[in-house]
N, C-alpha and C positions, 0 to 999 in steps of 0.2 A: 504493500500500500504506500509506504514511504517513497519507494522508487517511482511509483506511478505519479504521486503528488509532485515529486521533484521534477519529473519529466514534463508534466503539464505546466508547472511554474516556469520552467526554462523555455518551453515553447511559447508561452504568453509573453515572456520577456523578449524573446527574439522577434515576435510579431510587433511588439511595441516599438522596438528599436528600428525595425524596417519601416513602420508607419511614420515614425518621427523623421527618419531620413528622407522619406518620400515627400512629406509635407514641407520639409526644409528645401528640398530640390524644387518643388513647385513654387514656393515662395520666392526663391531666387529667380526663377524664370519670369514670374510676374514683375519683380523689381527690375530685371534686365530690360523688359519691354517698356516699363515706365521710365527708366533711366534714359533709354534711347529717345523717347519723346521729349522729356524734360531737358535732357542734356544736348539738345540740338546745337550744332556748332554756330548757327546763325543767331540764336537767342530766342527769348520768349517773354511775354508779359502776363500779369495776372493781378486780380484784386485779392486782398487778404484781410482777415480779421484775426487778431491774436488776443487770447484770453488767459489771464493768470490771476489767482486769488489775491495776490499782493499788489499787482500792477493794474488790475482791472482789465478793461477791453479797449483795444485800439484798432482802427481800420486804416488801410492804405493801399497803395499800388506797389507792385514789385516788377523789376526787370531783371532777367538772369541771362547769363551766357557762359556756359561751362561752369567754373566755380566762382565766377564774378557775379555780383549782384548790386542792385540799386533799389533802395526802399524809401518810400515817401509817405509820411503820415502828417497829421496836423501838428504834432509835437516835435517831430524830428525827421531828418533826412540822413540816409546812410549810403555810403559808397564803399564798395569792396572790390579791389582790382585783382584779387587772387592771392594777395600777400598783405596789403595794408588796408585798414578800414578807417574811414573818416566819418564821424558822427556829429551832425550839426543840430544843436538844440535851439529851437526857435525862441524859447523863453529867456535864454541867457545870451543869445547871439554868439555862441561859442562852438568851436569845432575841436573835438577830441580825436587825436590820431592814435591808433592802437594796432596791435597784431592779435586778432581774436583766435581763440581756440574753437574747436568744432561746436561746442555747446553754445558759445556766444554767437557764432555764425548762424546756427539754426534758430536762435531767438528772433532773428529778423529775416532769415532765408529758410523757409520750410523745405526747400529742395536739397538741403545739405545731405540728406539721407542717401542721395544717389551715389555718393562716394563712400559713405559710412558702412553700408550693408555688406560690402564686398569682403570685409575681414573684421574679426573681433566680436561678431555678434551671432547668436543662435537665432535661426529664423523659423517662423511657423506661419501657416496660412489657413484661413477659414473664409467661408462665404457669408456675407451679411447682406441680405436683400439683393439689390442689384450691384453690390460692390464686393471686392475682395478686401479682407482685412489682414494685413501683414503685421506680425508682431516681431520686433527685434529686441533681443535681450543681451546685454553686454556679457561677454565671457569673463571679463575682468571687473570686479566690483569697484575698482578705482576709476573706471571710465567716467568722463565728465557727463556723458549721457548714458544713464543706466538702462532705460527702456524707451522704445518708440512704437507707437501704433500708427499705421498708415492705412487710410481708407482710399481705395483705388477703384474707379469705375471699371466694371468688367468688360464693357464693350469698347471704350476708348483708351483704357489704361492710363488715363489722366488722374493724378492724385486729387482728392477732394478735401482731405483733412489729415493733418499730422499732429499727433499728440505725443509729447516727449516728457520724460521724467528726468529732472536735473536737481541734484541736491535735495531729494525727497519731495520736490514740488512738481506738479504737473502743469504744463503749458499746452494749450490747444490752439492750433493755427488752422483756420478754415480758408480754403482757396476756391476762387470762382473766376469765370471768364478767362481761363487759360488760353493763350494764343501764341503760336509760333510765329516769329517775325524776325527780320534782319535788324540787328542792333549794332551801332558803332561802339567800338571799345572805349572811346573817350567818355561815354556817359557813366562809366564805372569808376572814374577817378575824380576826386574833388577838384573843382576849378576855383582857385582863390579869387580870380577876377569877378566871379559872379557873387561873391560875398566879401566885398572890400572892407567892411567895417567889423567883420567877425574876428574874435580873439581866437588864436590857434594854440591849443595845448597839446604838446607831444607826450603821450603816455607810454611810449615804447621803451 
């Protein structure tokens, strides 16, 4: 009886391992398709709404091209050229220059996941209504982004919502009106001539 029980337990464990591997493979395939759309070499634009218990809710527009992004809200404007980020605060007329980590990038660019999922995360996939839901969980507990849930339209493979856990807090970014279009590289770099009176603070 013990041998039989052990055999059944081992069999169920093997099935679970195979199923987990399969769902991870399918999740990666979905994200690969999404990344191909979002990561168009020409660029894309979208509207977004970001919600966090501490910070409240903010809406704005977003332009992306590869790992570059430009975000505009009523409170701030951000430029990121792939290395350096400039953050302009309308309330203080101040520009902060920094080199953001992945979590800080995702706080304003919900499409940062298109680079994150390829390594360092366990992936899972399930269907939620007309969408796919991909769950990313960090393999290293010290990762700046511990978990991410991505809601992706099953027919277009365009992401609709990104929910990330950072420092024990959840931030939800809802995306709409995603459009692929050709964008010039210069829009992802802060132009001082456009803000002649702004105070520049270098935090790097």
